[in-house]
N, C-alpha and C positions, 0 to 999 in steps of 0.2 A: 755256420758261416755268417760272417758279418760283411756286408758290402758298404763301402765308403765311396762317395762320389764328390769330388772337389769341383768347384766352379769359381769363377770370378777373376781368373788370371788374365793377363793382358799386357799391353805396352803402356808404360807411364813415363813421364818426364821426371828427372831428379827433383826431389822436393815434393813430388806429388803423392797421392794416396790411392790405395787400392784395398778392397775388402774381399777376402776369400771366404768361401763357405764350404763346409763339409757336411754332407747329409748321410746319416747312418740308417741302415735298414732295420735296426732294432732300437728299442728305447735306450737312449744314452744313459738313463738312470741305472741301467744294468752294466754299464761299462765303467770299469774302475778308473781308467785314465785315458785321456785323449791327448794327441800330440800334433804339432806341426813340425815337420822336418823340411829341410831344403838341401838341394844338391846342385851345385854348379858344375859345368863341364870340367872333367879332369879332377874333380874334388870329391872328397868323401861326403856322405850324407850326414848332415849335422842337425842336431836338435835345435829348433827355434824356440819352442815353448811347450810346456805341458800343463795340463789342468786335470785335476781329479774331481771325483763326484762331489766332494765337499768344497769345491771351488778353489782349492789351493793351487797356486800357479808358480811356475818356475821359468824365467826367461833367460835366454842366452844374453851375455853381456852386450853383444853386438846390436841387439834390438831393444834393450831396455829403454823405456821412455818414448819409444817410437811405435812399437807394436803392442796390440792388446788382444788377448784371447777372451772369448766369451762363449759359454755354453747356453743353449736354449733347449732346456729339457722338453718343453712342450712340443717343439718342432723337430726334435731329434737332430739338431745341428750344432756344429761348433764353428764359430767364425774367427777369422784373424783380420783385425783391422790394422793396416799398415800405413803409417804416416811418415812424412819426411823421408821418402824412399831415396836410396842411394844406388849408384850403379853396382856396388858390391852386393846388393840385395838380389841381383839377377840370378835366378835359379829356377829349377823345377821344385815346386812346393808340394809336399805330400802330407796328407792327413793319415794318422795312424790311431789305432785304438787297442787297448788291452782288455781282454775279456777271457775269463777262465784260464788264465795262464798263457794265452796265445796273443800274438801280435798280428793285427790285421792292417792292411795298407790300402790306401786309395790309389788311383791310377796316376795321380800327379797333375798339376796344372802349371803352365809356364808363366813366370813373371819376368818381364824384361823392363829394366829401368834404364832409359837412354833418351838423350835428346835428339 
Protein backbone atom coordinates (compact mmCIF):
# COMPACT_ATOMS: atom_id res chain seq x y z
CA UNK A 1 0.00 0.00 0.00
CA UNK A 2 0.99 3.57 -0.67
CA UNK A 3 -0.33 6.36 1.50
CA UNK A 4 -0.61 9.83 0.03
CA UNK A 5 -1.35 12.85 2.19
CA UNK A 6 -2.20 16.21 0.67
CA UNK A 7 -1.82 19.52 2.40
CA UNK A 8 -1.88 23.20 1.59
CA UNK A 9 -5.45 23.71 0.49
CA UNK A 10 -7.43 26.71 1.60
CA UNK A 11 -9.24 29.86 0.59
CA UNK A 12 -7.55 32.34 -1.72
CA UNK A 13 -8.65 35.36 -3.70
CA UNK A 14 -8.79 35.35 -7.49
CA UNK A 15 -5.34 36.07 -8.82
CA UNK A 16 -3.74 34.66 -5.72
CA UNK A 17 -1.42 31.72 -5.26
CA UNK A 18 -1.45 28.50 -3.33
CA UNK A 19 0.99 25.64 -3.00
CA UNK A 20 -0.22 22.11 -2.47
CA UNK A 21 1.97 19.29 -1.28
CA UNK A 22 1.56 15.53 -1.45
CA UNK A 23 3.65 13.36 0.83
CA UNK A 24 4.10 9.70 -0.07
CA UNK A 25 4.77 6.88 2.34
CA UNK A 26 7.29 5.31 -0.03
CA UNK A 27 10.19 6.64 -2.01
CA UNK A 28 8.72 8.43 -4.97
CA UNK A 29 11.66 7.18 -6.98
CA UNK A 30 9.78 3.88 -6.99
CA UNK A 31 6.62 5.53 -8.32
CA UNK A 32 6.28 5.57 -12.07
CA UNK A 33 4.03 8.58 -12.24
CA UNK A 34 2.31 11.03 -9.93
CA UNK A 35 -0.67 13.18 -10.63
CA UNK A 36 -2.82 15.99 -9.41
CA UNK A 37 -6.52 15.69 -10.15
CA UNK A 38 -9.35 17.96 -9.19
CA UNK A 39 -13.08 17.58 -8.83
CA UNK A 40 -15.60 20.35 -8.50
CA UNK A 41 -19.10 19.68 -7.12
CA UNK A 42 -21.23 17.94 -9.72
CA UNK A 43 -18.29 17.52 -12.07
CA UNK A 44 -16.08 14.63 -13.05
CA UNK A 45 -12.62 14.24 -11.65
CA UNK A 46 -10.21 15.77 -14.14
CA UNK A 47 -6.48 15.44 -14.52
CA UNK A 48 -4.64 18.66 -13.76
CA UNK A 49 -1.08 17.54 -14.34
CA UNK A 50 1.08 14.44 -14.36
CA UNK A 51 4.77 13.93 -13.78
CA UNK A 52 6.87 10.83 -14.31
CA UNK A 53 10.07 9.69 -12.66
CA UNK A 54 12.07 11.18 -15.51
CA UNK A 55 10.33 14.53 -14.83
CA UNK A 56 8.25 14.48 -17.97
CA UNK A 57 5.12 16.57 -17.38
CA UNK A 58 1.73 16.96 -18.95
CA UNK A 59 -0.57 19.84 -18.00
CA UNK A 60 -4.23 20.33 -18.68
CA UNK A 61 -4.81 23.23 -21.06
CA UNK A 62 -6.80 25.05 -18.41
CA UNK A 63 -3.78 25.37 -16.10
CA UNK A 64 -0.87 25.72 -18.50
CA UNK A 65 1.27 28.70 -17.63
CA UNK A 66 -0.33 29.03 -14.20
CA UNK A 67 0.35 25.76 -12.39
CA UNK A 68 3.67 24.03 -11.92
CA UNK A 69 4.31 20.53 -10.61
CA UNK A 70 7.57 19.53 -8.96
CA UNK A 71 8.87 16.31 -7.47
CA UNK A 72 11.23 16.32 -4.54
CA UNK A 73 12.66 12.83 -4.48
CA UNK A 74 14.65 13.45 -1.31
CA UNK A 75 11.53 14.38 0.63
CA UNK A 76 9.17 11.98 -1.12
CA UNK A 77 6.82 14.78 -2.00
CA UNK A 78 5.24 16.27 -5.06
CA UNK A 79 4.09 19.87 -5.02
CA UNK A 80 1.64 21.83 -7.10
CA UNK A 81 2.32 25.54 -7.27
CA UNK A 82 -0.84 27.32 -8.35
CA UNK A 83 -0.63 30.93 -9.48
CA UNK A 84 -3.12 33.36 -10.97
CA UNK A 85 -5.94 31.36 -9.47
CA UNK A 86 -9.43 31.66 -10.88
CA UNK A 87 -12.82 30.83 -9.37
CA UNK A 88 -13.05 27.92 -11.82
CA UNK A 89 -10.04 26.40 -10.08
CA UNK A 90 -12.22 25.78 -7.03
CA UNK A 91 -12.30 22.05 -6.40
CA UNK A 92 -11.07 19.26 -4.22
CA UNK A 93 -7.56 18.47 -5.35
CA UNK A 94 -6.33 14.91 -5.19
CA UNK A 95 -2.85 13.51 -5.37
CA UNK A 96 -2.48 10.17 -7.10
CA UNK A 97 0.35 7.78 -7.83
CA UNK A 98 0.94 4.81 -10.08
CA UNK A 99 2.97 1.96 -8.68
CA UNK A 100 3.13 -1.63 -9.88
CA UNK A 101 0.09 -1.19 -12.06
CA UNK A 102 -2.08 0.24 -9.30
CA UNK A 103 -3.51 3.71 -8.80
CA UNK A 104 -3.30 5.15 -5.31
CA UNK A 105 -5.19 8.21 -4.15
CA UNK A 106 -4.84 10.75 -1.41
CA UNK A 107 -7.77 12.00 0.62
CA UNK A 108 -8.03 15.30 -1.19
CA UNK A 109 -7.66 18.89 -0.10
CA UNK A 110 -10.14 21.69 -0.71
CA UNK A 111 -9.11 24.70 -2.75
CA UNK A 112 -11.55 27.58 -2.87
CA UNK A 113 -10.91 30.63 -5.01
CA UNK A 114 -13.28 33.41 -4.09
CA UNK A 115 -13.32 37.03 -3.09
